[in-house]
N, C-alpha and C positions, 0 to 999 in steps of 0.2 A: 902381597907386595914385598919385593926384595928390600933388605935392610938399607942398601945404598939409595934406592929410589925413595924410600921413606924418609931418610935423612935429608935428601935433597928437597923433598916436599916441605919438611919442617923448616928448612933454611929459607925457602921462598916465602913461607908464611911469616917468618920472623922478619925478613927484610921488608915485607909490605906493611906489617902492623906493629911490630915492636920498635922499629926505628923512629916512628913519629914522636916517641917520647923525647927524642933529641932534636926535634925540629925547632928552627928559629923562625919567627914571624917578622917579615919586613914591615916596618911602619915609618911614618914621617911625621915629625912634630912641627907644628906651627905655633910656637908659644905666644906670639903676638895676638892670636885669636883663640888660644886654648883649644886648638883643633888638632886632632890626631887622625891621620889617614892610614888605615890598615890596608896594605897593598897586596892585591892578587895579580900577579903577572898575567899578561895577555887579556886584560879586561879594560884596556884604554888607559893604563897607568901613565903613559907618556903624555897623553893629552891632559890628564888631571894635574900632573906636575907642571906642565906648561901653563895651565890656568892659575897655578899658585906661584908663578915665577917671580912675582914682585917680592916674595919673601925669601927668595934665593937669587939675588942679583948676580952673584958670582958665576951662575950657571949659564948666563946669556951667551958667553963666548964658546960654549961647547954644545949648543943646541944642535940636535940632529946627529950627534956622535955617541958612541957607547959610553963615553966619559960623563955624559949628562946625568945618567941615573946615579952613578957613584958620587959625583960632586953634589948632587941634590941632597945627599946624606941620608943614611938609614939609622934608625934605632931598632935593633933587633930584640924581640921579646921571646921568652921561652913559651913554646906552645902549651906545655903541660901546666903552666901557671897563667895562661893568657887571661881567662875570665877574672881571676883574682887581681891581676895587674891592672886590667882595664877598670875595675871597680874601686881600686884603691889608689894606685899611683896616678891614674888619670880621672879620678873622681871630679866631677864638675866640668870636665872637658867635653867638647862636642866630638864624638867619635863616629867616623863614617867609613864605609868601604863600598866597592863596586863589584858586582858579580856578573857572570856571563853564562849563557847557555853552554853546557859542557861539550856539546857537539861542535859548536862554533869555536870554542876556546881551544879544543884539541886540534882542530883543523888549522887554526891560526898558527899554533906552535909548529905543526908539521910543515906548513907552507913557509914559515920563517927559515927553517933549516933547508927546505928545498931551494929557496932563493939563494941562500948563502952558498950552497953547493953549486948551483947553476951559474951564479954570477961571479963569485969570488974564488972559490976553490976548485971549480970545475970537476966536482965529484958527484957521483950519483948516490943520493942517500937511499936508505931503505924505503920500500914502498909502504903505503899506509898499513896494509895488512901485516907486514913484517913488524912494523912498530908495535901494533896492537897485540899481536901474538906474543912478542917478547915481553911486553909489559904485563900481560895477563899471566905469564909464567913466572913473573917476579924476577926477570933477568935484567941485566944491564943492556941498554940499547945503544949501539954505536951510531952516532950521527956524524955529519960532515965535520971534517977537521980533526977526527980522531977522538973527540970527546965522547964519553960514555955516560949515559944518564939512566936513572931509575925513576920510579914514581915519587921519590923524595925530592927530585928537582922541582923548585917552586913553579917553574913554567908549566909543568904538567901535573903537579901535585893536586889532589882533590881540594876543592875550595874550602870544604869544611875543615880540612887539616891545616888551613892557614888562618881563617877567621874564627874557627871554633864552631861547635854545634849549638851553643847557646848564643842566640842573636840579641838577647835583651840589652847588652851594653851599648848597642849601636843606635845612635840617634837617626841615622839615615843609611839605608842600603840601596844604592843605585844599581842600575842595570846598564850594561854596555849597549843593549838594544834601545835604550832611551837616554842617550847622552844629554839631550836637551834638559831633562829633569835633573841630571847630575850637575850641569852648569848652573841651572837655576838655584839649586841648593848652595853651590859655592858662592854665587852672587850674594845670597843672604848672609852667609857666615863671614864672608870677607867684607861686606858692607858696600860693595860697588861691583859693577859688571866685570867679570873675569874674561880674559882672552879665550876665544874658542878656536881650537885648531885640532884637526884629527892627525895625530902623529903616528908614524909607523903602521900605516894601513897596508896590510899584506895584499889586499885585493888590488890596490893601486900600484904597488911596487912590482907585483908579479905580472909579467908580460904574456905568459901562456894561459891556456884554459884553466880555470879554477876548478878543482875536483869537486864532484858531487858524491857524497857518501852513499854507499849502498846500504840496503837494509841489514845485511850481515855485518858491515862495519859499524853501523849504528848500534847493533846489539852488543858488539864487543865494547864500544865506548860506554854504553849504559852499564855493562857489567863492571867496568872500572870506576864509574862515577855515580853509581846508583844513589848513594846517600846525598850527593849534591843535587841530583834531580829532585829528590823528595824534599830535602830541607829548603831548597831555594825556589821550589814551585815551578820547575820547568817540566814540560811534557816529555814523555818518553819518545 
């Protein structure tokens, strides 16, 4: 292997695995219920925040806009100290998160950018295979609007690099595939029925045919998210 190629390979490995030490974990505190929601983007988080809207009344006038997530408010935790923080700072709190099948989560992220390009910016984004090949190579991926992302972006970051590989601090781990169970849990912790509404559903927003992943594309996604499949119990 040529020295330059070797250095590039080392750089790609560093980008993919050393950078997580600097990751910040998005969470939302509901002190009134001693409830902490550890958010994984693209797992129904807008619907979950909508269900908790009674604790953030100032967000009502920005529902359905990008400002909703910002105004809802974030408490960012250091990933490298996540387990310690959850067990000390939030000792006695009810901690929950919601996970999603990695295939569906990646496709949801891809379709979000496809829709933005088709509807707003009128740009053609990378095709699915181009996204996956660049991410597997540890490269920055250009998406519509000129933004460039890597696997560090929370919207496509492996879920275990957000919620941690030790799931013991979580009282409840819901699944996007069963939002009824998520809402039932929130009914219990809030003490009354929470509003149920599916926000930001890319299948409903997208007017064209929704792509079906090929076996080759699934193999690439599995390579990117293998630990998520194993840790969260999703089938390959």
